N, C-alpha and C positions, 0 to 999 in steps of 0.2 A: 781377751788380750789387753794387757796393760799398755796404755798409750802414753803415759807420762814419760817425758825424756826422749821420745822417739823422733827421728828425722824422717819426714815424709815428703816425697816429690809429688806434686799435683800437676798433671798434664791435662790441659784443657783448652777451651776456646774463650770467648768473651765473658762468659759467666764466671769462669775460674779467674780470668784476668781482673774482673771486678766491675765490669759494666753494669750499671743499674744501682750500684751502691753509692752511699754518700762519701765514702772514703776508701779508696782502693788499698790502702796500707793496713786497714784494721777491720773492715766490714765484710770482705768476702768470706764465704763459708769456711775456708781453710784457716783463716786467721781467727775466726770465731772459735773454731775447734781448738786451735792452739791455745787460746786464752782459757777455754773451758777445761781442758784436760792437762795442760802443761806440756805440750809438745816442745821439744828442744828446737825444732825448726819445721816450718810449714813453707816449703819452697814453691813459689808460684811460677809455673811454666805454662801459663795460659796466654794465648794470643787470639784476639778477636777475629772472627771470620774464618778461622782455620778448620780443617776437616781431618778425619782419620784417613780417608783415601786420598790418592794423588790426582790432581787435575791433569788433563791431557797436556797442557802447556803450563809450565811454571816459570815465574820470574823471581827476582830478589825481593819482591814486595812481601812484607810479613804475612799478608793474607794467603799467600801461596805456599807458605811453609807448613805443610801438613804435619800431623802428629808423628808420622813415621820419619820424616826428615829431622824433626826436632828431638825425638826420643834419645838419640845417641849423645846429645849435648847436655843431658841431665847429669847431675852429680851421681856418681856410682856408689857413694857410701850411705845411701838412704836405707832406712830400715823397712820402708814400704813405699809402694807406688800406687797412687790413686789416679785413674783415668776417667775423665768426665767429658764425653764428646758424642758426636753423631748428629746433633740437631742441625749443623750446617751442611753435612752431607745430604741430608734431606732438604733443608730449607732453601739452599741456593739452586737446587734443581740442576746441578752440574755433574752429579755423581750417580752412575747406574748402581742399582742395588746388587746385581749379579746373583750368583747362586752359592750355596754352601761349598761346593766343590771348587769354586773359583779362587785361584791364587793370584789373579791379576790385581796389582796394587791400585789400579785405576777404578776398581769397583769397591763398593763398601765391604762386601764379604772378603774380598782379597786384601783390602787395607786392614781389616780386623785380624785376619790370619797373620799377616806380616807383623803387625804391632804386637799381638799376643805372643807370638813365637820369639820375637826379639826380647821382650820384657822378661819372659820366664827363663830365657837362656842367659840374660845379662845379670838379673837379680836372683841368682840361684838361692833357693831356700828362704827368700824374702817374700812376704805377702804382696800379691798384685791384686788390686781391686778395681772393678769398673763400676761406674754409675751410669745408668741409662739416661737418655734425654728426658727432660720434663715434658709434660703436656705444654702446648702452646696455643695461642688464640686461633691460628689458622693451621689446620692439619689435613686439609683436603689434598687429593692428588693434583699435581701441577699440570697445567694445560699443555706443556711441551712434552709430556709423557716420558721424560727422562727419569724423573724421580717417582718412586712409589710412595704410598701413604707413610706417614711417620711411624705408625705402629709396626710396619714391616721392617723398618730400620731397627727399631727397638727389639723386635723378635730375632733379627739377624744377630744383633749384639749379644743377646742372651745365648743364642745357639752356639756361636763361636766360642764364647767364654766357657760354656759348659764342656765343649770339646777339649779345651785346655785345662779344665778343672779350676777355672778362675772364678772367685766369688763375685756376685753381682748385687750391688745395692740398687734395687729397682725403684727409681723415683717416678717412673711412668705409672707403675701400678700403685705405689704407696707413698708418693711424694707429698700428697696433701695439697697440691696446687692444680685443680682442674682448670685447664686453659679455656674451656668452652663456657665457663660460668664467669660473667664479667665481674660480679661482686668479689669473687676470689682473686681474679686478676688485679683488680683495683687495689686489693689489700696486699698482695704478695708480688705481683709482676705487672706494674701499670702499663707497660708497653706491649704486653701479651707474650713476651719472650724472656726478658732479663729480670730475674728476681731483684727486688729492692732489699734494703737492710733486713726487713722482717722475713722475706723469702730466704735470704742467706742464713739467717738464724734457724729457720725451719730445716733447711738442708743440713746444716751443721749438726743439729740434734738427731736427724735421721741417720747421718753418717756415723756419728759417735756411737749410737746404740748398735749399729751394724758392725762396726769395727771391734767394739768391746765384746761382741758375741762370737768373734772368729775363734 
């Protein structure tokens, strides 16, 4: 796929918003991609702390505005939508994983079904792409037993995307940032979660190759 001149909506959490970079206006992966391939627009719809699924109780706080609440507010003239999320559904231990048959938006499976269905019905004929969560420094099951291991959230994301025939750029399998190896964390994600400038450049390179091969 030719990317030059394309307008892309990037829906995500703190990583998409730019946390961890030295300059939120130019260093996040989508802005690096824009500069590298000549995108017309790389629209940043990332908000830190947000999830794909819906919390049991929501407020007006930005952290409570899940992906499904925000997706309708994105510009509709985009040539493509890229979704990068799921790590907060796991990491905050507030979202049940659910099952594939689950359509309840308060579970991760249900949130994924709802979001995928909305996007493919809204952006008809336009590519929709998901990126899986990256590895992170702590990936063990949470003590409160609400959240399952991160790998299960990643597998759920892959499974739902496959059901809707949505391409997945798998950063968990091939992102090149193993969260359990401190030397790699120090180089690419010093806090064990948010990539730095070098990490975002790596994500941008992975995403560019993936999109160009669509």
